[in-house]
C-alpha positions as CSV (number, residue, x, y, z in Angstrom):
1,M,1.9,70.0,30.8
2,N,5.4,68.6,30.3
3,S,6.2,65.2,28.7
4,F,6.7,63.5,32.0
5,F,3.3,64.6,33.4
6,S,1.4,63.8,30.2
7,H,3.1,60.5,29.8
8,F,2.2,59.3,33.3
9,F,-1.3,60.7,33.5
10,S,-3.6,59.4,30.8
11,Y,-6.7,57.4,30.3
12,H,-4.9,54.7,28.4
13,T,-2.1,53.5,30.8
14,P,-2.7,53.8,34.5
15,T,0.1,55.2,36.5
16,I,1.3,53.1,39.4
17,I,2.8,54.7,42.5
18,S,4.0,52.3,45.1
19,G,6.4,51.9,48.0
20,P,6.3,51.5,51.7
21,C,3.9,53.4,54.0
22,S,7.0,54.6,55.8
23,A,10.7,54.8,55.0
24,E,12.3,52.9,57.8
25,T,15.9,52.2,56.9
26,E,18.1,52.8,53.9
27,E,18.3,49.1,53.2
28,Q,14.5,48.8,53.3
29,V,13.9,51.7,50.9
30,M,16.6,50.5,48.5
31,E,15.5,46.9,48.4
32,T,11.8,47.9,47.9
33,A,12.8,50.3,45.1
34,I,14.9,47.6,43.4
35,Q,12.2,45.0,43.5
36,L,9.5,47.5,42.3
37,A,11.7,48.6,39.4
38,Q,12.2,44.9,38.5
39,T,8.4,44.5,38.1
40,Q,8.6,47.0,35.2
41,K,5.0,48.0,36.2
42,V,5.7,50.7,38.7
43,H,6.4,54.3,37.6
44,I,6.9,56.2,40.9
45,L,8.4,55.2,44.2
46,R,6.5,56.5,47.3
47,A,7.5,56.5,50.9
48,G,6.3,58.3,54.0
49,I,9.0,60.5,55.5
50,W,6.9,62.4,58.0
51,K,3.9,60.5,59.3
52,P,1.0,62.3,60.9
53,R,-0.2,60.0,63.7
54,T,-3.4,60.2,65.7
55,K,-1.6,59.9,69.1
56,P,1.8,60.9,70.2
57,G,4.3,58.2,70.8
58,S,3.5,56.3,67.5
59,F,6.2,56.1,64.8
60,E,6.1,59.5,63.1
61,G,8.6,58.9,60.4
62,V,12.4,59.0,60.1
63,G,12.4,62.6,58.9
64,S,14.6,64.2,56.3
65,I,17.3,61.4,56.4
66,G,14.7,59.3,54.5
67,L,14.9,61.8,51.6
68,T,18.5,60.9,51.0
69,W,17.5,57.3,50.7
70,L,14.8,58.1,48.2
71,Q,17.3,60.3,46.2
72,R,19.7,57.3,46.1
73,A,16.9,54.9,45.0
74,K,15.9,57.3,42.3
75,K,19.4,57.5,41.0
76,E,20.0,53.7,41.0
77,T,16.6,52.5,39.8
78,G,15.4,55.3,37.5
79,L,12.1,55.5,39.4
80,K,10.6,58.9,40.1
81,T,9.9,59.7,43.7
82,A,6.9,60.9,45.7
83,V,6.5,62.0,49.3
84,E,3.8,63.5,51.5
85,V,4.3,67.1,52.7
86,A,2.4,68.8,55.4
87,S,4.3,72.1,55.8
88,P,6.5,74.6,53.9
89,V,9.6,73.0,55.6
90,H,8.6,69.6,54.2
91,V,8.3,71.2,50.7
92,E,11.7,72.8,50.9
93,L,13.4,69.7,52.0
94,A,11.7,67.5,49.5
95,L,12.6,69.8,46.6
96,K,16.1,70.0,47.8
97,H,16.3,66.2,47.5
98,E,14.9,66.2,43.9
99,V,11.5,64.6,44.8
100,D,9.3,64.6,41.6
101,V,5.8,64.3,43.1
102,L,4.5,65.9,46.3
103,W,1.2,64.8,47.8
104,I,-0.9,66.6,50.4
105,G,-2.4,64.1,52.9
106,A,-6.0,63.8,54.0
107,R,-5.4,65.4,57.4
108,T,-3.7,68.4,55.8
109,T,-6.3,68.8,53.1
110,A,-8.9,69.1,55.9
111,N,-7.1,72.3,57.1
112,P,-7.4,75.2,54.6
113,F,-4.8,77.2,56.5
114,A,-2.2,74.4,56.2
115,V,-3.0,74.0,52.5
116,Q,-2.6,77.7,51.9
117,E,0.8,77.7,53.6
118,I,2.0,74.9,51.4
119,A,0.5,76.7,48.4
120,N,2.5,79.8,49.2
121,S,5.7,77.8,49.5
122,L,5.1,76.3,46.0
123,K,4.8,79.5,44.0
124,K,7.0,79.4,40.9
125,V,8.0,75.8,41.6
126,D,7.9,73.2,38.8
127,V,6.7,70.1,40.5
128,I,3.8,67.7,40.4
129,V,1.4,68.0,43.3
130,L,-1.4,65.6,44.2
131,V,-4.1,66.4,46.7
132,K,-5.7,63.7,48.7
133,N,-9.4,64.0,49.7
134,P,-10.0,65.3,53.3
135,V,-10.8,62.7,55.9
136,N,-14.4,63.8,56.0
137,P,-16.6,63.4,52.9
138,D,-16.6,67.1,51.9
139,I,-16.1,67.6,48.2
140,N,-15.9,71.4,48.6
141,L,-13.0,71.1,51.0
142,W,-11.3,68.8,48.5
143,E,-11.9,71.1,45.6
144,G,-10.8,74.0,47.7
145,G,-7.5,72.4,48.5
146,I,-6.9,71.8,44.8
147,E,-7.9,75.3,43.9
148,R,-5.4,76.8,46.5
149,I,-2.5,74.8,44.9
150,A,-3.6,75.8,41.4
151,K,-3.7,79.5,42.3
152,A,0.0,79.1,43.4
153,G,0.8,78.5,39.8
154,I,1.1,74.7,39.9
155,N,-0.4,73.4,36.7
156,K,0.9,69.8,37.1
157,L,-1.8,69.0,39.6
158,G,-3.8,65.9,40.4
159,A,-6.0,64.4,43.1
160,I,-5.9,61.2,45.1
161,H,-9.0,59.4,46.4
162,R,-8.3,57.5,49.6
163,G,-11.8,57.0,51.0
164,F,-13.5,58.8,53.9
165,S,-13.7,58.4,57.6
166,T,-17.1,57.2,58.9
167,Y,-18.8,56.5,62.2
168,G,-19.6,52.9,62.9
169,N,-18.6,49.6,61.4
170,S,-17.5,49.1,57.8
171,D,-15.8,46.6,55.6
172,F,-13.3,49.3,54.7
173,R,-10.9,51.3,56.7
174,N,-12.1,54.4,54.8
175,P,-15.3,53.7,52.8
176,P,-14.8,54.8,49.2
177,Q,-18.1,56.7,48.6
178,W,-17.4,56.6,44.9
179,Q,-19.9,59.3,44.0
180,I,-17.6,61.9,45.5
181,P,-14.5,61.4,43.3
182,I,-16.8,60.9,40.4
183,E,-18.3,64.3,41.0
184,L,-14.9,65.8,41.5
185,K,-13.9,64.4,38.1
186,Q,-16.9,66.0,36.5
187,H,-16.2,69.4,38.1
188,L,-12.5,69.2,37.3
189,P,-12.2,67.0,34.2
190,H,-8.6,68.2,33.4
191,I,-7.3,66.9,36.8
192,P,-5.7,63.4,36.8
193,L,-7.4,61.3,39.5
194,F,-5.6,58.5,41.5
195,C,-7.1,55.9,43.8
196,D,-5.4,54.8,47.0
197,P,-6.8,51.3,47.6
198,S,-4.4,50.7,50.5
199,H,-6.0,53.4,52.7
200,I,-9.6,52.6,51.5
201,C,-9.2,48.9,52.3
202,G,-7.0,49.0,55.4
203,K,-6.1,45.3,54.6
204,T,-4.9,43.5,51.5
205,D,-7.7,41.1,50.6
206,S,-9.9,43.7,48.8
207,L,-7.1,45.7,47.1
208,L,-7.7,44.1,43.7
209,Q,-11.4,44.7,43.9
210,I,-11.0,48.4,44.7
211,A,-8.2,48.9,42.2
212,Q,-10.2,47.4,39.4
213,K,-13.3,49.5,40.2
214,A,-11.1,52.6,40.2
215,L,-9.8,51.8,36.7
216,D,-13.4,51.0,35.5
217,L,-14.4,54.4,36.7
218,N,-11.6,56.0,34.5
219,F,-9.2,56.8,37.3
220,N,-5.7,57.7,35.9
221,G,-3.7,55.6,38.3
222,L,-3.2,53.8,41.6
223,M,-1.2,54.4,44.7
224,I,-0.7,51.1,46.5
225,E,1.6,50.6,49.4
226,S,4.3,47.9,49.2
227,H,7.0,46.6,51.6
228,I,9.7,44.0,51.3
229,N,8.4,42.5,54.6
230,P,4.9,43.8,55.3
231,G,4.6,41.8,58.5
232,K,7.4,43.7,60.1
233,A,6.5,47.2,58.8
234,W,6.7,50.0,61.3
235,S,3.3,51.4,60.3
236,D,0.1,50.1,58.6
237,A,1.5,46.6,58.2
238,Q,-1.9,45.1,57.5
239,Q,-2.5,47.1,54.3
240,Q,0.9,46.6,52.6
241,I,1.9,43.9,50.1
242,T,5.3,42.8,48.7
243,P,6.5,44.1,45.4
244,N,6.0,40.6,43.9
245,A,2.4,40.5,45.2
246,L,1.9,44.0,43.7
247,S,3.2,42.8,40.3
248,T,0.7,39.9,40.5
249,L,-2.2,42.3,41.4
250,I,-1.4,44.6,38.5
251,S,-1.3,41.7,36.1
252,H,-4.8,40.8,37.1
253,L,-6.2,44.3,36.4
254,V,-8.3,44.6,33.3
255,I,-7.6,47.8,31.4
256,R,-10.9,48.6,29.6
257,E,-11.1,50.7,26.5
258,Y,-11.9,54.4,27.1
259,N,-14.4,56.1,24.9
260,P,-14.4,59.9,25.5
261,A,-17.6,60.3,23.5
262,L,-19.5,58.2,26.1
263,H,-17.6,59.2,29.2
264,N,-19.7,62.1,30.3
265,K,-23.0,60.2,30.0
266,E,-21.6,57.0,31.7
267,A,-20.0,59.1,34.5
268,E,-23.3,60.7,35.2
269,L,-25.1,57.4,35.3
270,I,-22.4,55.8,37.5
271,K,-22.5,58.8,39.8
272,L,-26.2,58.5,40.3
273,R,-26.1,54.8,40.9
274,E,-23.3,55.1,43.4
275,K,-25.2,57.8,45.2
276,I,-28.3,55.5,45.3
277,N,-26.1,52.7,46.7
278,M,-24.7,55.0,49.4
279,L,-28.1,56.2,50.4
280,D,-29.4,52.6,50.5
281,N,-26.6,51.6,52.7
282,E,-27.3,54.5,55.0
283,L,-31.0,53.7,55.0
284,F,-30.5,50.1,56.1
285,D,-27.9,51.1,58.6
286,I,-30.5,53.5,60.2
287,L,-33.2,50.9,60.0
288,G,-30.9,48.4,61.7
289,K,-30.1,50.9,64.5
290,R,-33.8,51.6,64.9
291,M,-34.6,47.9,65.4
292,Q,-31.7,47.6,67.9
293,T,-33.4,50.4,69.8
294,I,-36.7,48.6,69.5
295,I,-35.1,45.6,71.1
296,E,-33.9,47.7,74.0
297,L,-37.5,49.1,74.2
298,G,-38.9,45.6,74.3
299,I,-36.5,44.7,77.2
300,Y,-37.7,47.8,79.1
301,K,-41.3,46.9,78.5
302,K,-40.8,43.4,79.7
303,Q,-39.0,44.5,82.9
304,N,-41.8,47.0,83.7
305,N,-44.7,44.8,82.5
306,I,-45.8,47.2,79.8
307,K,-47.9,46.0,76.8
308,I,-46.2,46.0,73.4
309,L,-48.8,47.9,71.4
310,Q,-49.3,51.5,72.4
311,P,-51.8,53.0,69.9
312,E,-51.5,56.6,71.0
313,R,-47.7,56.5,70.6
314,W,-48.0,54.9,67.2
315,E,-50.4,57.5,66.0
316,E,-48.0,60.2,67.1
317,V,-45.2,58.5,65.2
318,V,-47.3,58.2,62.0
319,K,-48.3,61.9,62.2
320,I,-44.7,63.1,62.6
321,C,-43.3,60.7,59.9
322,M,-46.2,61.5,57.5
323,E,-45.5,65.2,57.7
324,E,-41.8,64.6,57.3
325,G,-42.3,62.3,54.3
326,L,-44.7,64.7,52.5
327,S,-42.3,67.6,53.0
328,N,-39.6,65.5,51.3
329,G,-41.8,64.8,48.2
330,L,-43.0,61.3,49.2
331,S,-46.5,60.2,48.5
332,K,-48.9,59.5,51.4
333,E,-49.4,56.0,50.1
334,F,-45.6,55.3,50.1
335,V,-45.1,56.7,53.6
336,S,-48.0,54.6,54.9
337,L,-46.6,51.4,53.3
338,I,-43.1,52.0,54.8
339,L,-44.5,52.8,58.2
340,S,-46.7,49.8,58.2
341,A,-43.8,47.5,57.4
342,I,-41.6,49.2,60.1
343,H,-44.4,48.8,62.7
344,I,-44.9,45.1,62.0
345,E,-41.2,44.4,62.2
346,S,-41.0,46.5,65.4
347,I,-43.8,44.5,67.0
348,N,-42.2,41.2,66.0
349,K,-38.9,42.3,67.5
350,Q,-40.5,43.3,70.8
351,S,-42.6,40.1,70.9
352,S,-39.5,38.0,70.4
353,V,-37.8,39.8,73.3
354,M,-40.8,39.8,75.7
355,N,-41.8,36.1,75.1
356,K,-38.3,34.6,74.9
357,E,-38.2,33.2,78.4
358,E,-41.8,32.0,78.3
359,L,-41.1,30.1,75.1
360,K,-38.1,28.5,76.6
361,K,-40.2,27.3,79.5
362,L,-42.8,25.7,77.1
363,L,-40.0,24.0,75.2
């Protein structure tokens, strides 16, 4: 581990990587770099050169011309530079323009073939490589991507947690599911771990909250997108902040003392609690969806003049759920208690639906 790598990746001083989601113009890159350097809180300038977009026709980056802008920004501000690479061609061009840090994006990490091609192009190269988690919550896929890069001889290797795609509504663009990066850190304790609050949040109002939690969980640094004029950004405008706002955010972060002797025990406790939180969220999400279906059932019963209580059907539900509960290590008493509460709530929901119009008439 060379001095640059060890200096920037430690438990004591979080590394800050920042810059625009996309390099747009030379003026934009230079002005952003200058303002970030003036904060004296940012270590590495990032900018998207090639942008993988979901649909064709969206802005997909300026291409290699943007690398010359980063090269100039590095020379004039002293900031190190970082870009996302998704192919061996990207790697070759980035290295040619003296990029210090390469990161592999979430969409690329999800494709082992693409990661292997990048790994092959990195053999015998002295560069820092950071691997973002895949879009789906698969820790084995994440670890596999890191392992492929490591086998190419890259020993200056780190990971970036940017949250995970999920079905349904969420307060986050990519819910963090903290237990996954915590588990990664336990499996690979020597790997520096970054958090990307910008892609987790998808908006700016919760950046500080996510950044602080990452540091409290002993992440080594943060990657936060910044732009001189976020409102006019060509991509992901809603999740970028100005360099000045970034400086303010960083100043509000609390850097807590790190105690290696307690880290393993605390990490295990945090991991278990985060896992419980995630499962609780999933449990109530499923219960909410169940009750929404119950409402639909109530509407159907009302339209077809069917009674709410169907004893034979409920006995069938109890039998199936009891067998499932017992097979999962739950006690008969606990399953009965849960089913009873669900049944009462279901009857209340259907009663509300079926008697809604009648109550209005009485009132």
